[in-house]
C-alpha positions in Angstrom: 7.2 -2.5 18.9 9.0 -2.1 16.2 7.8 -0.8 13.0 7.5 -3.3 10.0 9.1 -1.7 6.5 6.9 -1.3 3.8 7.8 -4.1 0.8 8.0 -2.5 -3.0 7.7 -4.7 -5.7 9.8 -4.2 -8.8 6.5 -2.7 -10.7 6.4 -0.1 -8.3 10.4 1.7 -9.7 9.3 0.3 -13.5 5.7 2.2 -13.1 7.2 5.4 -11.2 10.0 5.9 -13.3 8.3 5.2 -16.7 5.0 7.6 -15.4 5.5 10.9 -14.2 8.4 10.2 -11.1 11.0 9.5 -14.5 14.4 9.4 -13.1 15.2 12.9 -15.3 12.3 14.5 -14.5 11.6 13.9 -11.0 15.2 13.0 -8.7 14.2 14.2 -5.8 11.6 11.6 -5.5 14.7 8.9 -5.8 16.8 10.6 -3.4 13.5 10.0 -1.3 13.4 6.7 -2.5 16.9 5.8 -1.5 16.9 7.5 1.7 13.8 5.2 2.3 15.5 2.0 1.8 19.0 3.3 3.1 16.8 3.6 6.2 15.2 0.6 6.7 11.6 2.2 6.3 11.3 0.7 2.3 12.8 -2.8 1.7 13.5 -4.1 -2.2 15.0 -7.6 -2.3 17.6 -8.8 -4.1 15.0 -11.0 -6.6 13.4 -7.3 -7.1 17.6 -5.7 -8.2 18.0 -8.9 -10.6 14.4 -7.7 -11.8 15.3 -4.0 -12.1 19.5 -4.8 -14.6 16.8 -6.0 -17.1 16.8 -4.2 -19.6 19.6 -1.7 -19.7 18.2 1.5 -19.2 18.3 4.3 -16.7 16.6 2.3 -13.4 18.8 -0.4 -14.5 21.9 2.2 -14.1 20.2 3.8 -10.7 19.8 0.6 -8.8 23.2 -0.6 -10.1 24.7 1.8 -8.2 23.3 1.3 -5.1 24.1 -2.5 -5.0 24.3 -4.2 -2.1 22.2 -5.9 1.3 22.0 -2.6 2.2 19.1 -1.8 -0.3 18.8 -5.3 -1.4 18.6 -7.8 1.0 17.8 -11.6 0.4 14.2 -12.1 1.1 14.1 -13.9 4.8 11.3 -16.5 5.3 9.2 -14.1 6.9 8.9 -12.7 3.7 8.1 -15.3 1.5 5.2 -16.7 3.5 3.6 -12.9 4.0 4.3 -13.0 0.0 2.8 -16.6 -0.3 -0.6 -15.7 1.7 -0.8 -11.9 -0.2 -0.5 -14.5 -3.0 -2.6 -17.1 -2.5 -5.2 -13.7 -1.0 -5.5 -12.0 -5.3 
């Protein structure tokens, strides 16, 4: 059985960048994050990508450089159903 990826919401990127894992302060975290996104261990949707571009800052620049489905795939029905289940739970 294949291991399912962990899906990240925009707050993971935003809070990391606004806190102690700022892109300028902890570049190795962002290299690690990029690696995990590329290999598929971590995933984040195109909707998160769009949200990250909402500000003209270093995080938006980081995301723009990594544009495309390898980093930000369209969420499929299975992902959307799981999200609805989580949203209903809270």
